N, C-alpha and C positions, 0 to 999 in steps of 0.2 A: 252603943255600937251595934248591939243586936237589933235595935230598931232600924238602923240604917241598912243592915244586911237584909232584913225582912222586906223592907220597902224596895230594895234593889232587886231581890228575887221576884217580888210581885210585879215590878216593872218589866222584867225579862219575860215572865210568863204571860202577862196581860197583853203584850203587843208582840206575840211570837211570830206573827206573819211578817211584820216589818223587820223584826230582829233576825228572821231567817236569812235575809240577804247578807247580814253581817257574818253570820255563822258560815254560810256557804263561801263567802269571799276569803275568810281566814282559813277555812278547811281546804280550799283549793291551793292556797299558798303552802300550807303545811304538807299536803299530799304531794305537791310538786317537788318540794324539798326532799321528802322521804324517797320518792320514786327515783329522782335523779341521783341521789346519793347511793341507793341500792344498786342501780344499774351501773354507776361508775365503778363501785367496788366489785360488783359481779363480773363485769367485762375485764377489768384489769387482773382480777384473780384468774379468770379463764385464760388470758394471755400468758400469765405467769406459769400456769400449769402446762399449757401447750409448749412453751419454750423449755420448761424444765422437765418435760415428760420423757423419761428414760434416763439411763445412767451414763450414756456416752454422748459426747459432743465432738465437734471437729475444730481443730485449730490449724490455720494456714500459715506457713512460714516461707517467706521469700528470701532465698539465698543469692549472693552475688553470682554473676556468670562463671567465675572461675571455679565454682563448686561442681560444675559438670565433670570435672576431671576426677572427682572423688567417687569411689564406688558407693553404690547404694547401701551395701552392707555396713560400711564404715559409718556413714551418716546416721543410719537407723540405730546402730549400736550406741552411738552417743545420745541420741534422742531417747531411746528406751531406758537409759540410765536415770531419766528424770521421773520422779514419782508421779504416778497417775497416767502416764502415757501407755496406751494399750497396744498400739500398732500404727501403721501408716506407711507412706511411701511417696515417691515422686509422682506428681500428676499436675503438669503445667498445661493449662487449657490453651486453646487456640488464640483466645484474645490476649493472653499473656505473652505468647511466643512472637506473634506478629510475623510468622513465617508462612508463606503460601505454598501450595503444591499443585502441580498439574498431573493428573492421573489418567492413564489410558489402559484399556484392556482389549483383548481380541474379541470380546463379546459386545463392545460398544464402539460405534462408529465415531462418536464425538468425544473429545477429552472432557474431563471434569476438573474444574478449578475449585479448590477448597483451601482450607487452612490446616496447619499442622499443630497437633497437640503432642506433648511428650509425657510418657508415663512408664512406670515399671509395673510388673505384675502385682507387687504389693500396693502400689498406688491405685491401680484399678480396683483391687479388693477393698481398699479403704473407702471407695465411693460406692461400693456394693453395685458394681456394674452388672447389668443383666446381659449375659452372653447368650445370643440366640444361635450361634454357630461357632464351631471351633473351641479352642481352649485358652485363648489369650496368648500371651507371649511365651516363647519357649524358655528353657533354662538359660542362666547366665553363660554357661559354657558354650551353648549353641550360638548365643548372640555375639560372643567374643569372636567366634569363627566367621559368622555371617550375620551382621547386624541388620541386613535388609529384610527385616520382618515387621509387618505392620498389622494393626487392628483397625478395621474400618467401622465407621458409624453405619447404621442400617440404611440410611438414605443414600449414602455414597455407594455402598455395596450394590444397592438396587439400581442406581444410575449406571454403574459400570457393568452390571450383570455378572458379578463374581460372588464367590462364597469362600469358605475356609476348607472346602473339600479338595483333596488332591486332584490335579488336572483342571480345576476351575478356580484356582487360588493365586493366579499370577497377574500382577499389575506392573505398570511402569510408572515410577514416581520420580518426577523431574528428570526423565530420561534414564533412570536407573531401574533395573529389574528388581522387584520386591515380591515377597511371598505374603499372602494374607493368611494370618494365623487365627483370626477371630473376627466376629461381627457382633456389635453391641446394639442394643435398642434403648429407647428412652426409659429413664428410671429416675424420676424426681429431679434433683439438681444436676444430674448428668446428661440432661437433654441436649446441652450444647455440644457434647462430644459426638452425638449421632450425625452431625454434619461435618465432622472433621476426620482426618486420617491421623491415627495415633501411632507414633514411632517410639522406639526405645531410646534411652539416652545415648547409647553407643552409635546410633545412626545420625543423631542431630548434627555433629560437626561437619559431616559431609553434605549437609543440606543448606547450611548458612554459615558465613564467616563471622557474623555478629551474633554471638550466643546471647539468648535472653536470660532473665533471672530464672532461677530454678525454684519451683514451688513444691514444697513437701506438705502433704496433708497428714495430720496426726489425729488418730482417734484417742480421745482422752476422757477421763472421768469428768462429768459435768461439774461437780462441785470444786474441781481443781483447774478448770479451763483457763480462768483469768490468771491464776498463779503460774501455770505452765507456759502461757503466752509470754510471761515476763522472764521466765527462767530458760526457756528453750534456746533463744539466741546465744546465750552464754555457753550452752552445752554444744550446740551445733557449730558455732564459729567463735571459739574462745579468743582468737587473735584480734577480732574486731566485732564484738557483738552488735555494735550499732549498725553494721552493714546488713543485718538480718532484720526484716520487718515481720511482725507477728500480728495476726488478726484472730481474735477469739470471738465467739458468739456473744451477743449482748447479755449482760448479767440480768437475769429475770427480775431480781429484786430491785435493781436500779431502774429498770424499765418500768416496773410497776410504780415505783415512786414518782417517776416523771409523768406517767399517765395520770396518776391521782392528783399531782400538783396542778397539771394543766386543766383537768376537769373541775377541780375545786374552784378555780377562778370563775369558770362559766356558771357553776352551781351558785356561787356567792352572788354573781351579778343578777341572775334570774331571781334568786330568792329576795334580794334587796328590792328589786322592782315590784315583786308581788307583795312584799311587806308594806311598801309605800302605798300600793293600791288598797291593801287591807286597812291601813290607818286612815286613808281618805274615806273609805266606805263606812268605817266605824264612826268617824267624826261627823260625816254628813247625815248618817242615820240618827245619831244622837241629837244633832241640831234639830232635825225634823221632830224628834220625840219631845224636845223641849218646847217647840212651837205648839205642839198638840196638847201639852200638859201645863200650859202657862197658868191656867186657873188652879190646877192642883198644886202647883208650886206656890201660887199666891196664898191659897188657903193655908198651906202648911206653914208658910212664913208668918201669916197672921196669927196662927195658934202657937207661935213661939219657937218653931223649928229654926235653928240658926242657919245662917248662910253657909257655914262650913259643912253642916250636916246635909244640906241640899246638894251642895257640890260633891260631897263624898258619895252620896247616893248615886248620882249619875256617873261618877268616875267608876264606882264599883260595878254598875250595870255594864258599862263598856268593857271592863276587865273580865267579867263573867262571860260575856259574849265571845271575847277573844279566846278565853280558855276553852270554852265548849267547842268553838270552831277548830282550835288547834288539836284537841283530843280526837275529834271526829276525823279531821284530815290525816292525822298520824295513823289512825287505825285503817282508814280507807287507803292511804298511800302504801301501807305495809301489805295490804291484800293485793293491790295492783302490782306492786313490785314482786310479790311472791308468784303471781300468775305469769308475769313476763319472764322472770328468771327460770321458771319451770319450763316454759316454752322454749327458751333459748338454751336450756341445759346448763345453766349457771348455778353456782351455789348462792343461796340467799345470805347476804352479808349486810348487817347494819350495826354501826357502832353504838355503844351504850349511850353516847351523847344524844341520840335521837329521843331518849326519854325526857330530855329537857325541852323538847318542842312545845308541849303544853304550857310550860312556864314562859317561853318566848311569846306564845299566843296571849298569855295573860298580860305581858308587858305591852304587846302591840295594841291590845284593846285599851289598856290604860292610857297609852300615849294618844290614841285616837280620841279618847274621851276627855282629855285634859281641857281643851278649849270649851267644849260643850258644858263640862262641869263648872268651869269658871263663869261662863255666861249664865248658867242656872243660878249660881250663887250670888250674882249681881242683880237679880230680879228684885224690884221694890214691890212688896205686897200691896200697899195702898194704891199704887199706880195701876196694878193689875185689877184690883177690885173695882176701881172707878171705871175701868174700861168695859166692864161687864154690863 
């Protein structure tokens, strides 16, 4: 056995220029696998961190239209009794209400047509609205006496030429006089509200006979968001929890699992293609080596070396080349992955299973060398000697 190993190592060293092609082919396959795996894990981990960054998430709850008759305080007291709920309030965006509005002002010659959103002061605060003028909605007591109080998106306020300052804060909303109590600007996911007129729940029944669903947004603990989305309908609407729909942010762990599952399929497909190419290169190179070493094989057979020993020698040569290529590729791939993840700002993640890549390279080399090894073992020494 030692004799076979020595001859195999001599064969690898003696024809290193030709064998370099095999090493490069296997190394590229191993490096590609390591890089793709590291990038897949790094990107999914970065997404997980971005989604789970912070302790507060938002859960949206859509209540039936009849819920508009229930005071905000009553609904929120029910919701806040749920563990993990930190606050929130009504904020039904314009795309949910489906109610349009025509606004005019003394400073604008042309009317402005836009859509209506409905919110309470608590709801606006749950969205972290950026107020650039005024103070939002007045107290509930004031709204009960005069519900015609509105908050305008910045673009609507600019088009109408109004502000929240006294003497400059009057608009006509669908023919009814209303007071502008605040102006908001874009702020992340609240950008849609900057093109809407926001009214309090008390004003909504006078604007449309067909009340829309009532959307409450709750700020909740991130780790309990999914559980709260399941429990909140029962707390808010115990008479018919199924009438309340809840939308929680995607579970980062589940999202990461889906991302990794999808990318693993792509990684596997690319890896198998490159493994096939590596096997072909190994086999082709070893076939050429046998053609160049026919005299050497014939002499060995003539001196009593068995066919099995000759075949084992070439099989071992191919396996060594595959192993060396896989080791080189794994190290090179890890360096490339490290550089890319550093540039992207990701954490470098590689599973312990990557350490098995050199063993896979050993197998790939062996599989590629099976046919050449069999061909070498079938050589008839006398026939080769006569041909010289």
